[in-house]
KEVO-428194 format. One record per atom (N, C-alpha, C, O): atom name; x negated, z, y. Coordinates in nm, 4 decimals. Example, Ala and Ser with C-alpha at 12.3 -4.5 7.8 and 13.67 -1.06 7.14 Angstrom:
residues 2
r atom N, X -1.3190, Z 0.7800, Y -0.5690
r atom CA, X -1.2300, Z 0.7800, Y -0.4500
r atom C, X -1.3200, Z 0.7800, Y -0.3300
r atom O, X -1.4236, Z 0.8465, Y -0.3319
r atom N, X -1.2850, Z 0.7080, Y -0.2250
r atom CA, X -1.3670, Z 0.7140, Y -0.1060
r atom C, X -1.2900, Z 0.7870, Y 0.0030
r atom O, X -1.3409, Z 0.8039, Y 0.1138
//
This chain:
residues 83
r atom N, X -8.4046, Z 5.4094, Y 10.2238
r atom CA, X -8.5249, Z 5.3611, Y 10.1627
r atom C, X -8.5377, Z 5.4208, Y 10.0224
r atom O, X -8.6356, Z 5.4891, Y 9.9926
r atom N, X -8.4409, Z 5.3955, Y 9.9384
r atom CA, X -8.4402, Z 5.4464, Y 9.8018
r atom C, X -8.4969, Z 5.3423, Y 9.7084
r atom O, X -8.4687, Z 5.2232, Y 9.7219
r atom N, X -8.5772, Z 5.3875, Y 9.6133
r atom CA, X -8.6348, Z 5.2949, Y 9.5173
r atom C, X -8.5560, Z 5.2913, Y 9.3877
r atom O, X -8.6011, Z 5.2323, Y 9.2896
r atom N, X -8.4375, Z 5.3543, Y 9.3860
r atom CA, X -8.3549, Z 5.3547, Y 9.2671
r atom C, X -8.3825, Z 5.4713, Y 9.1742
r atom O, X -8.3079, Z 5.4929, Y 9.0787
r atom N, X -8.4877, Z 5.5465, Y 9.1999
r atom CA, X -8.5208, Z 5.6629, Y 9.1182
r atom C, X -8.4165, Z 5.7707, Y 9.1441
r atom O, X -8.4009, Z 5.8130, Y 9.2586
r atom N, X -8.3431, Z 5.8175, Y 9.0401
r atom CA, X -8.2377, Z 5.9159, Y 9.0624
r atom C, X -8.2882, Z 6.0481, Y 9.1172
r atom O, X -8.2092, Z 6.1235, Y 9.1741
r atom N, X -8.4168, Z 6.0797, Y 9.1027
r atom CA, X -8.4674, Z 6.2051, Y 9.1572
r atom C, X -8.4851, Z 6.1981, Y 9.3080
r atom O, X -8.5078, Z 6.3007, Y 9.3722
r atom N, X -8.4750, Z 6.0792, Y 9.3653
r atom CA, X -8.4949, Z 6.0619, Y 9.5083
r atom C, X -8.3643, Z 6.0538, Y 9.5867
r atom O, X -8.3662, Z 6.0313, Y 9.7077
r atom N, X -8.2516, Z 6.0717, Y 9.5194
r atom CA, X -8.1234, Z 6.0642, Y 9.5891
r atom C, X -8.0246, Z 6.1591, Y 9.5240
r atom O, X -8.0453, Z 6.2046, Y 9.4115
r atom N, X -7.9183, Z 6.1883, Y 9.5947
r atom CA, X -7.8149, Z 6.2771, Y 9.5420
r atom C, X -7.7310, Z 6.2029, Y 9.4384
r atom O, X -7.7065, Z 6.0831, Y 9.4530
r atom N, X -7.6869, Z 6.2730, Y 9.3340
r atom CA, X -7.5988, Z 6.2081, Y 9.2369
r atom C, X -7.4706, Z 6.1623, Y 9.3045
r atom O, X -7.4159, Z 6.2318, Y 9.3901
r atom N, X -7.4234, Z 6.0448, Y 9.2654
r atom CA, X -7.3039, Z 5.9905, Y 9.3296
r atom C, X -7.1844, Z 5.9867, Y 9.2363
r atom O, X -7.0742, Z 5.9532, Y 9.2797
r atom N, X -7.2029, Z 6.0196, Y 9.1113
r atom CA, X -7.0917, Z 6.0181, Y 9.0180
r atom C, X -7.1018, Z 6.1392, Y 8.9267
r atom O, X -7.2051, Z 6.2059, Y 8.9211
r atom N, X -6.9931, Z 6.1667, Y 8.8551
r atom CA, X -6.9937, Z 6.2799, Y 8.7628
r atom C, X -7.0991, Z 6.2603, Y 8.6550
r atom O, X -7.1640, Z 6.3561, Y 8.6130
r atom N, X -7.1166, Z 6.1364, Y 8.6100
r atom CA, X -7.2173, Z 6.1080, Y 8.5075
r atom C, X -7.3572, Z 6.1395, Y 8.5597
r atom O, X -7.4380, Z 6.1979, Y 8.4875
r atom N, X -7.3868, Z 6.1020, Y 8.6835
r atom CA, X -7.5174, Z 6.1308, Y 8.7409
r atom C, X -7.5349, Z 6.2790, Y 8.7680
r atom O, X -7.6475, Z 6.3287, Y 8.7634
r atom N, X -7.4268, Z 6.3514, Y 8.7962
r atom CA, X -7.4368, Z 6.4941, Y 8.8238
r atom C, X -7.4804, Z 6.5710, Y 8.7002
r atom O, X -7.5308, Z 6.6827, Y 8.7124
r atom N, X -7.4625, Z 6.5144, Y 8.5819
r atom CA, X -7.5058, Z 6.5810, Y 8.4594
r atom C, X -7.6334, Z 6.5176, Y 8.4049
r atom O, X -7.6742, Z 6.5469, Y 8.2925
r atom N, X -7.6954, Z 6.4322, Y 8.4826
r atom CA, X -7.8200, Z 6.3670, Y 8.4441
r atom C, X -7.9269, Z 6.4731, Y 8.4222
r atom O, X -7.9357, Z 6.5673, Y 8.5010
r atom N, X -8.0074, Z 6.4610, Y 8.3190
r atom CA, X -8.1101, Z 6.5601, Y 8.2874
r atom C, X -8.2473, Z 6.5122, Y 8.3345
r atom O, X -8.2883, Z 6.3995, Y 8.3067
r atom N, X -8.3169, Z 6.5994, Y 8.4059
r atom CA, X -8.4520, Z 6.5711, Y 8.4526
r atom C, X -8.5544, Z 6.6383, Y 8.3622
r atom O, X -8.5328, Z 6.7514, Y 8.3187
r atom N, X -8.6646, Z 6.5714, Y 8.3335
r atom CA, X -8.7747, Z 6.6403, Y 8.2659
r atom C, X -8.8365, Z 6.7420, Y 8.3630
r atom O, X -8.8055, Z 6.7421, Y 8.4822
r atom N, X -8.9220, Z 6.8260, Y 8.3117
r atom CA, X -8.9781, Z 6.9358, Y 8.3915
r atom C, X -9.0420, Z 6.8872, Y 8.5212
r atom O, X -9.0190, Z 6.9464, Y 8.6267
r atom N, X -9.1211, Z 6.7818, Y 8.5156
r atom CA, X -9.1911, Z 6.7344, Y 8.6361
r atom C, X -9.0939, Z 6.6934, Y 8.7459
r atom O, X -9.1155, Z 6.7256, Y 8.8627
r atom N, X -8.9875, Z 6.6229, Y 8.7099
r atom CA, X -8.8893, Z 6.5812, Y 8.8111
r atom C, X -8.8067, Z 6.6989, Y 8.8605
r atom O, X -8.7729, Z 6.7061, Y 8.9786
r atom N, X -8.7740, Z 6.7913, Y 8.7705
r atom CA, X -8.6998, Z 6.9109, Y 8.8127
r atom C, X -8.7839, Z 6.9929, Y 8.9098
r atom O, X -8.7323, Z 7.0441, Y 9.0091
r atom N, X -8.9121, Z 7.0052, Y 8.8815
r atom CA, X -9.0016, Z 7.0787, Y 8.9712
r atom C, X -9.0089, Z 7.0105, Y 9.1077
r atom O, X -9.0049, Z 7.0773, Y 9.2110
r atom N, X -9.0194, Z 6.8789, Y 9.1081
r atom CA, X -9.0222, Z 6.8043, Y 9.2343
r atom C, X -8.8907, Z 6.8216, Y 9.3103
r atom O, X -8.8907, Z 6.8348, Y 9.4327
r atom N, X -8.7798, Z 6.8216, Y 9.2382
r atom CA, X -8.6476, Z 6.8398, Y 9.2992
r atom C, X -8.6412, Z 6.9732, Y 9.3724
r atom O, X -8.5851, Z 6.9819, Y 9.4816
r atom N, X -8.6993, Z 7.0788, Y 9.3113
r atom CA, X -8.6975, Z 7.2129, Y 9.3710
r atom C, X -8.8175, Z 7.2401, Y 9.4608
r atom O, X -8.8261, Z 7.3452, Y 9.5242
r atom N, X -8.9098, Z 7.1448, Y 9.4657
r atom CA, X -9.0315, Z 7.1585, Y 9.5446
r atom C, X -9.1157, Z 7.2780, Y 9.4977
r atom O, X -9.1670, Z 7.3552, Y 9.5788
r atom N, X -9.1284, Z 7.2913, Y 9.3660
r atom CA, X -9.2150, Z 7.3929, Y 9.3061
r atom C, X -9.3037, Z 7.3240, Y 9.2023
r atom O, X -9.2789, Z 7.2095, Y 9.1648
r atom N, X -9.4053, Z 7.3934, Y 9.1572
r atom CA, X -9.4934, Z 7.3384, Y 9.0549
r atom C, X -9.4266, Z 7.3459, Y 8.9174
r atom O, X -9.3485, Z 7.4375, Y 8.8917
r atom N, X -9.4562, Z 7.2510, Y 8.8296
r atom CA, X -9.4032, Z 7.2603, Y 8.6927
r atom C, X -9.4387, Z 7.3927, Y 8.6255
r atom O, X -9.3598, Z 7.4452, Y 8.5469
r atom N, X -9.5559, Z 7.4467, Y 8.6556
r atom CA, X -9.5979, Z 7.5764, Y 8.6003
r atom C, X -9.5041, Z 7.6879, Y 8.6464
r atom O, X -9.4797, Z 7.7829, Y 8.5719
r atom N, X -9.4516, Z 7.6771, Y 8.7681
r atom CA, X -9.3564, Z 7.7764, Y 8.8167
r atom C, X -9.2315, Z 7.7757, Y 8.7297
r atom O, X -9.1805, Z 7.8817, Y 8.6934
r atom N, X -9.1819, Z 7.6570, Y 8.6961
r atom CA, X -9.0654, Z 7.6489, Y 8.6085
r atom C, X -9.0969, Z 7.7093, Y 8.4719
r atom O, X -9.0131, Z 7.7784, Y 8.4141
r atom N, X -9.2163, Z 7.6840, Y 8.4201
r atom CA, X -9.2562, Z 7.7414, Y 8.2910
r atom C, X -9.2599, Z 7.8937, Y 8.2993
r atom O, X -9.2148, Z 7.9623, Y 8.2075
r atom N, X -9.3135, Z 7.9465, Y 8.4088
r atom CA, X -9.3173, Z 8.0918, Y 8.4279
r atom C, X -9.1768, Z 8.1493, Y 8.4366
r atom O, X -9.1472, Z 8.2518, Y 8.3752
r atom N, X -9.0904, Z 8.0836, Y 8.5128
r atom CA, X -8.9521, Z 8.1311, Y 8.5253
r atom C, X -8.8833, Z 8.1316, Y 8.3894
r atom O, X -8.8126, Z 8.2267, Y 8.3560
r atom N, X -8.9036, Z 8.0257, Y 8.3103
r atom CA, X -8.8418, Z 8.0205, Y 8.1768
r atom C, X -8.8897, Z 8.1361, Y 8.0913
r atom O, X -8.8093, Z 8.1983, Y 8.0219
r atom N, X -9.0196, Z 8.1668, Y 8.0946
r atom CA, X -9.0741, Z 8.2737, Y 8.0115
r atom C, X -9.0245, Z 8.4111, Y 8.0556
r atom O, X -9.0205, Z 8.5045, Y 7.9755
r atom N, X -8.9864, Z 8.4235, Y 8.1834
r atom CA, X -8.9369, Z 8.5514, Y 8.2353
r atom C, X -8.7843, Z 8.5596, Y 8.2345
r atom O, X -8.7272, Z 8.6611, Y 8.2744
r atom N, X -8.7183, Z 8.4528, Y 8.1891
r atom CA, X -8.5722, Z 8.4515, Y 8.1888
r atom C, X -8.5130, Z 8.4340, Y 8.3272
r atom O, X -8.3997, Z 8.4750, Y 8.3525
r atom N, X -8.5897, Z 8.3727, Y 8.4174
r atom CA, X -8.5447, Z 8.3471, Y 8.5551
r atom C, X -8.5318, Z 8.1968, Y 8.5752
r atom O, X -8.5535, Z 8.1179, Y 8.4832
r atom N, X -8.4962, Z 8.1595, Y 8.6961
r atom CA, X -8.4917, Z 8.0180, Y 8.7304
r atom C, X -8.3622, Z 7.9512, Y 8.6895
r atom O, X -8.2692, Z 8.0165, Y 8.6421
r atom N, X -8.3571, Z 7.8199, Y 8.7083
r atom CA, X -8.2352, Z 7.7452, Y 8.6745
r atom C, X -8.2138, Z 7.7357, Y 8.5238
r atom O, X -8.3077, Z 7.7490, Y 8.4452
r atom N, X -8.0895, Z 7.7125, Y 8.4855
r atom CA, X -8.0579, Z 7.6896, Y 8.3442
r atom C, X -8.1348, Z 7.5662, Y 8.2972
r atom O, X -8.1603, Z 7.4742, Y 8.3749
r atom N, X -8.1709, Z 7.5656, Y 8.1697
r atom CA, X -8.2419, Z 7.4513, Y 8.1137
r atom C, X -8.1938, Z 7.4274, Y 7.9722
r atom O, X -8.1258, Z 7.5111, Y 7.9127
r atom N, X -8.2298, Z 7.3134, Y 7.9201
r atom CA, X -8.1923, Z 7.2762, Y 7.7843
r atom C, X -8.3185, Z 7.2393, Y 7.7079
r atom O, X -8.4019, Z 7.1626, Y 7.7560
r atom N, X -8.3307, Z 7.2944, Y 7.5901
r atom CA, X -8.4448, Z 7.2610, Y 7.5047
r atom C, X -8.3965, Z 7.1594, Y 7.4010
r atom O, X -8.3063, Z 7.1879, Y 7.3222
r atom N, X -8.4567, Z 7.0423, Y 7.4021
r atom CA, X -8.4248, Z 6.9356, Y 7.3081
r atom C, X -8.5456, Z 6.9187, Y 7.2170
r atom O, X -8.6366, Z 6.8415, Y 7.2469
r atom N, X -8.5457, Z 6.9908, Y 7.1070
r atom CA, X -8.6651, Z 6.9946, Y 7.0232
r atom C, X -8.7725, Z 7.0713, Y 7.0984
r atom O, X -8.7539, Z 7.1881, Y 7.1324
r atom N, X -8.8848, Z 7.0056, Y 7.1243
r atom CA, X -8.9924, Z 7.0680, Y 7.2025
r atom C, X -8.9817, Z 7.0344, Y 7.3508
r atom O, X -9.0551, Z 7.0888, Y 7.4332
r atom N, X -8.8912, Z 6.9460, Y 7.3831
r atom CA, X -8.8769, Z 6.8983, Y 7.5214
r atom C, X -8.7801, Z 6.9868, Y 7.5989
r atom O, X -8.6772, Z 7.0287, Y 7.5461
r atom N, X -8.8140, Z 7.0150, Y 7.7249
r atom CA, X -8.7272, Z 7.0935, Y 7.8139
r atom C, X -8.6770, Z 7.0007, Y 7.9232
r atom O, X -8.7549, Z 6.9261, Y 7.9826
r atom N, X -8.5463, Z 7.0053, Y 7.9501
r atom CA, X -8.4866, Z 6.9258, Y 8.0576
r atom C, X -8.3941, Z 7.0151, Y 8.1395
r atom O, X -8.3478, Z 7.1192, Y 8.0930
r atom N, X -8.3689, Z 6.9720, Y 8.2614
r atom CA, X -8.2817, Z 7.0432, Y 8.3543
r atom C, X -8.1733, Z 6.9477, Y 8.4032
r atom O, X -8.2029, Z 6.8362, Y 8.4462
r atom N, X -8.0486, Z 6.9912, Y 8.3966
r atom CA, X -7.9398, Z 6.9097, Y 8.4503
r atom C, X -7.9388, Z 6.9227, Y 8.6018
r atom O, X -7.9638, Z 7.0304, Y 8.6558
r atom N, X -7.9100, Z 6.8132, Y 8.6696
r atom CA, X -7.9078, Z 6.8118, Y 8.8160
r atom C, X -7.8076, Z 6.9135, Y 8.8693
r atom O, X -7.8369, Z 6.9835, Y 8.9662
r atom N, X -7.6897, Z 6.9230, Y 8.8076
r atom CA, X -7.5904, Z 7.0175, Y 8.8594
r atom C, X -7.6392, Z 7.1615, Y 8.8456
r atom O, X -7.6046, Z 7.2453, Y 8.9288
r atom N, X -7.7185, Z 7.1926, Y 8.7431
r atom CA, X -7.7744, Z 7.3274, Y 8.7292
r atom C, X -7.8828, Z 7.3534, Y 8.8339
r atom O, X -7.8943, Z 7.4650, Y 8.8846
r atom N, X -7.9617, Z 7.2519, Y 8.8662
r atom CA, X -8.0627, Z 7.2670, Y 8.9711
r atom C, X -7.9959, Z 7.2917, Y 9.1061
r atom O, X -8.0398, Z 7.3767, Y 9.1836
r atom N, X -7.8896, Z 7.2165, Y 9.1331
r atom CA, X -7.8159, Z 7.2365, Y 9.2596
r atom C, X -7.7520, Z 7.3749, Y 9.2648
r atom O, X -7.7540, Z 7.4399, Y 9.3692
r atom N, X -7.6956, Z 7.4202, Y 9.1540
r atom CA, X -7.6351, Z 7.5530, Y 9.1494
r atom C, X -7.7410, Z 7.6602, Y 9.1756
r atom O, X -7.7162, Z 7.7554, Y 9.2497
r atom N, X -7.8575, Z 7.6450, Y 9.1155
r atom CA, X -7.9668, Z 7.7389, Y 9.1380
r atom C, X -8.0035, Z 7.7436, Y 9.2858
r atom O, X -8.0239, Z 7.8514, Y 9.3416
r atom N, X -8.0118, Z 7.6282, Y 9.3486
r atom CA, X -8.0432, Z 7.6241, Y 9.4919
r atom C, X -7.9336, Z 7.6921, Y 9.5735
r atom O, X -7.9629, Z 7.7680, Y 9.6658
r atom N, X -7.8079, Z 7.6652, Y 9.5399
r atom CA, X -7.6966, Z 7.7270, Y 9.6118
r atom C, X -7.6988, Z 7.8789, Y 9.5972
r atom O, X -7.6677, Z 7.9506, Y 9.6923
r atom N, X -7.7352, Z 7.9284, Y 9.4788
r atom CA, X -7.7403, Z 8.0722, Y 9.4551
r atom C, X -7.8532, Z 8.1400, Y 9.5322
r atom O, X -7.8500, Z 8.2613, Y 9.5532
r atom N, X -7.9524, Z 8.0628, Y 9.5743
r atom CA, X -8.0668, Z 8.1185, Y 9.6468
r atom C, X -8.0683, Z 8.0758, Y 9.7941
r atom O, X -8.1717, Z 8.0809, Y 9.8608
r atom N, X -7.9540, Z 8.0346, Y 9.8417
r atom CA, X -7.9403, Z 7.9927, Y 9.9807
r atom C, X -7.9241, Z 8.1146, Y 10.0698
r atom O, X -7.8400, Z 8.2004, Y 10.0431
r atom N, X -8.0033, Z 8.1228, Y 10.1743
r atom CA, X -7.9929, Z 8.2323, Y 10.2693
r atom C, X -7.9427, Z 8.1791, Y 10.4023
r atom O, X -7.9864, Z 8.0745, Y 10.4503
r atom N, X -7.8502, Z 8.2533, Y 10.4604
r atom CA, X -7.7957, Z 8.2199, Y 10.5916
r atom C, X -7.8567, Z 8.3160, Y 10.6930
r atom O, X -7.8345, Z 8.4367, Y 10.6833
r atom N, X -7.9331, Z 8.2657, Y 10.7902
r atom CA, X -7.9962, Z 8.3547, Y 10.8884
r atom C, X -7.8957, Z 8.4397, Y 10.9658
r atom O, X -7.9309, Z 8.5450, Y 11.0191
r atom N, X -7.7705, Z 8.3940, Y 10.9721
r atom CA, X -7.6685, Z 8.4721, Y 11.0422
r atom C, X -7.6240, Z 8.5925, Y 10.9609
r atom O, X -7.5649, Z 8.6858, Y 11.0152
r atom N, X -7.6521, Z 8.5911, Y 10.8309
r atom CA, X -7.6182, Z 8.7038, Y 10.7447
r atom C, X -7.7480, Z 8.7742, Y 10.7072
r atom O, X -7.7958, Z 8.7624, Y 10.5944
r atom N, X -7.8033, Z 8.8458, Y 10.8009
r atom CA, X -7.9376, Z 8.9025, Y 10.7881
r atom C, X -7.9490, Z 9.0115, Y 10.6817
r atom O, X -8.0597, Z 9.0398, Y 10.6360
r atom N, X -7.8389, Z 9.0731, Y 10.6410
r atom CA, X -7.8465, Z 9.1831, Y 10.5470
r atom C, X -7.9135, Z 9.1412, Y 10.4148
r atom O, X -7.9982, Z 9.2139, Y 10.3628
r atom N, X -7.8766, Z 9.0273, Y 10.3620
r atom CA, X -7.9369, Z 8.9780, Y 10.2387
r atom C, X -8.0660, Z 8.9034, Y 10.2623
r atom O, X -8.1373, Z 8.8704, Y 10.1674
r atom N, X -8.0963, Z 8.8768, Y 10.3858
r atom CA, X -8.2117, Z 8.7962, Y 10.4241
r atom C, X -8.3407, Z 8.8771, Y 10.4247
r atom O, X -8.4456, Z 8.8280, Y 10.3832
r atom N, X -8.3325, Z 9.0006, Y 10.4718
r atom CA, X -8.4508, Z 9.0837, Y 10.4848
r atom C, X -8.4741, Z 9.1635, Y 10.3569
r atom O, X -8.3819, Z 9.2231, Y 10.3012
r atom N, X -8.5979, Z 9.1633, Y 10.3124
r atom CA, X -8.6327, Z 9.2417, Y 10.1931
r atom C, X -8.7046, Z 9.3675, Y 10.2384
r atom O, X -8.7819, Z 9.3666, Y 10.3341
r atom N, X -8.6772, Z 9.4742, Y 10.1680
r atom CA, X -8.7413, Z 9.6022, Y 10.2038
r atom C, X -8.8433, Z 9.6381, Y 10.1026
r atom O, X -8.9082, Z 9.7420, Y 10.1145
//
């Protein structure tokens, strides 16, 4: 049930994997608020981004990499629990 919006489906080609999302779509992709992305940018955290003039965009492959870097496996509890 896809409406053709690239933010609603996984990239299927190399060209789509480098597709750039504006902040609102990147935030939706990560299921966070756009303000969270702004906070992460100001703190030097979060996914890589590109500034095009005053506009900020996020490449899909960078968003996926960020998610992969923050993936926790419950079977590997050592990194899972915070002290």
